[in-house]
N, C-alpha and C positions, 0 to 999 in steps of 0.2 A: 513275581514282582521284582525279584532281584535282577533278572535278565532285562526286564523292561527299563529299570532304572539305569543300568549300565548302557543299554542301547540309547536311551534318552540323553545321557551325559556325553556319549561319544558323538552323537549327531549334532547336538548343540555346540559342542566344542569345535567340531569341524566347520559348522556354519559361521560361528563367530570369528574363527581364524580367517575365513575368506572375507568377511565383512571388514575386519581390521586391515587386511592386506590391500583392499581397494578403497580404504577411507581417504578422505581429503587431508591434505597437509594443514596443520593448525599453525604453521609458522607465519603465514601472511595475514592471518585474521586479526591479530592484535598489533597495534602500532608500537614502534620502538619509543620508549619514554625517556631514553637517555639523550639529553641535549648536549651538543658540542660546546666546548668552552668558547666564550666570545673572543674574537681577535681584537687586540688593542690597535686602534687606529693611530697613525702618527699625528702628533700635535704640530700644526704648522701656524706660523704667524701670517696674518693677512698682509698682503702687499699694498693694500689700498691705504693711502695716507689721508687722514681727515683734512678737510679744507681749513686753512688758518685765516 
């Protein structure tokens, strides 16, 4: 029973190591939730003169 348990652990650790090596990258699955700071727009005075 002891040798079976050791063989089972060695084979499962070998298989899981291969599965982790070929796994997909998780970096692109979740969107980045950090929003950039808004850029202040310059305040300009309208050049249109109201009719008098």
